[in-house]
C-alpha positions as CSV (number, residue, x, y, z in Angstrom):
1,M,13.0,-12.0,3.4
2,S,14.3,-9.2,1.0
3,W,15.2,-9.5,-2.6
4,S,15.8,-7.5,-5.7
5,K,15.7,-8.5,-9.3
6,A,16.8,-6.9,-12.7
7,V,14.1,-6.7,-15.2
8,F,13.7,-6.1,-18.8
9,S,11.5,-2.9,-19.2
10,K,11.7,0.2,-20.9
11,M,10.9,2.2,-17.9
12,I,12.0,0.1,-14.8
13,N,15.5,-1.4,-14.3
14,E,14.9,-3.4,-11.0
15,I,12.0,-4.9,-9.0
16,G,12.7,-5.6,-5.1
17,F,10.8,-6.4,-2.2
18,E,11.4,-5.4,1.5
19,S,9.9,-7.9,3.8
20,E,10.3,-6.0,7.0
21,T,8.2,-3.0,5.7
22,N,6.0,-5.0,3.1
23,E,7.0,-2.8,0.2
24,L,7.6,-3.1,-3.5
25,V,10.9,-1.2,-4.5
26,V,11.3,0.0,-8.1
27,T,14.1,1.4,-9.5
28,F,13.3,3.3,-12.6
29,K,15.6,3.7,-15.8
30,N,16.0,7.6,-14.6
31,G,17.5,6.5,-11.8
32,R,14.7,7.3,-9.1
33,K,13.8,4.6,-6.8
34,A,10.3,4.4,-5.1
35,A,8.6,2.2,-2.3
36,Y,5.1,1.1,-2.8
37,E,3.4,0.5,0.5
38,G,1.2,-2.7,1.3
39,V,2.2,-4.7,-1.9
40,S,2.4,-8.5,-1.0
41,E,5.3,-10.2,-2.0
42,A,3.4,-12.4,-4.2
43,V,2.6,-9.4,-6.4
44,A,6.0,-8.2,-6.2
45,D,7.2,-11.7,-7.6
46,E,4.5,-11.7,-10.2
47,L,5.6,-8.0,-11.3
48,S,9.2,-9.1,-11.5
49,R,8.4,-12.1,-13.8
50,A,5.6,-10.4,-15.9
51,A,6.0,-10.6,-19.7
52,S,5.4,-6.7,-19.7
53,V,6.9,-5.3,-16.3
54,G,5.7,-1.8,-17.4
55,T,2.1,-2.7,-18.3
56,M,1.7,-4.6,-15.2
57,F,3.1,-1.8,-13.3
58,G,1.0,0.7,-14.7
59,Q,-2.2,-1.5,-14.4
60,E,-1.7,-3.1,-10.9
61,I,0.6,-1.0,-9.1
62,K,1.1,2.8,-10.1
63,D,-2.2,4.3,-9.0
64,R,-3.4,1.5,-6.5
65,Y,-0.6,2.0,-3.8
66,P,0.7,4.8,-1.8
67,F,4.6,5.5,-2.5
68,R,7.2,7.6,-1.4
69,Y,10.7,8.1,-3.2
70,V,13.7,6.5,-1.5
């Protein structure tokens, strides 16, 4: 199942998950969109509900998973 959710963050507009490719899709405030490979849906869901989306993204996602701009 794929989903996306708008989030409250200074750097991120939306968090999504693509179940077919097992990718976290992040849409940044600057309009760029990146797909992070190998992120579980549980982690994507946790990120979408985090008290500080930007902090969790920086600590748990940014430098831990390979990504590409989409």
